C-alpha positions in Angstrom: 0.0 0.0 0.0 1.1 3.5 -0.7 -0.5 6.9 -0.8 2.0 9.4 -2.0 0.6 9.5 -5.6 -2.6 11.6 -5.6 -4.7 9.0 -7.4 -6.1 5.5 -6.9 -4.7 2.4 -8.5 -4.6 -1.4 -8.1 -1.7 -2.5 -10.2 -1.4 -5.9 -11.8 0.4 -8.3 -9.4 4.1 -8.8 -9.8 5.8 -12.0 -8.4 2.7 -12.6 -6.3 2.7 -9.1 -4.7 -0.4 -6.8 -4.9 0.4 -3.1 -5.3 -2.4 -0.7 -4.1 -2.3 3.2 -4.3 -4.8 5.2 -2.3 -3.7 8.8 -2.1 -6.6 11.0 -3.1 -7.9 12.2 0.2 -6.8 15.8 -0.2 -6.5 16.2 -4.0 -6.0 14.4 -7.3 -3.2 14.6 -9.8 -3.3 13.4 -13.4 -2.1 9.8 -14.0 0.9 9.9 -16.3 1.4 6.8 -18.5 4.3 4.8 -17.1 3.6 1.6 -18.9 2.5 -0.1 -15.7 -0.6 -2.3 -16.2 -3.4 -1.7 -13.8 -6.5 -3.6 -12.8 -8.1 -0.2 -11.8 -7.0 3.4 -11.9 -8.7 6.7 -11.4 -7.5 10.3 -11.2 -10.9 12.0 -11.8 -12.2 12.2 -8.2 -10.8 11.9 -4.8 -11.6 8.7 -2.9 -10.3 5.9 -0.7 -9.8 2.1 -0.5 -11.4 0.0 2.2 -9.6 -3.3 2.9 -10.8 -6.3 4.9 -8.5 -9.2 5.8 -10.1 -12.4 7.0 -7.8 -15.4 7.4 -6.0 -15.8 4.1 -8.4 -13.6 2.2 -7.9 -9.9 1.4 -10.7 -7.9 -0.2 -10.3 -4.3 -1.3 -13.0 -1.9 -2.5 -12.3 1.5 -4.1 -14.9 4.2 -3.5 -15.0 7.7 -5.1 -15.4 10.8 -2.9 -19.2 10.5 -3.3 -19.2 7.0 -1.8 -19.8 5.2 -5.1 -18.0 1.8 -5.3 -15.8 1.7 -8.4 -13.8 -1.5 -8.1 -13.4 -4.5 -5.9 -10.9 -7.3 -5.8 -10.4 -10.4 -3.6 -7.1 -12.2 -3.3 -6.6 -15.5 -1.4 -3.2 -16.7 -0.5 
């Protein structure tokens, strides 16, 4: 997890690692194409990610600043 970038992203896993960016609580900045494949990305509105971990299952939901769910993913290890 990181939040320095001012956008929301769930990048494609690399070597079994999930990469999640949730950094739009204060403002957004435009996503710049870096060639990194994503499962979800948004720079239009602020928002947040909610994460629930139960046993070996992690579920994450991205919401925009209006509370609209935009993306969900569940990973079981």
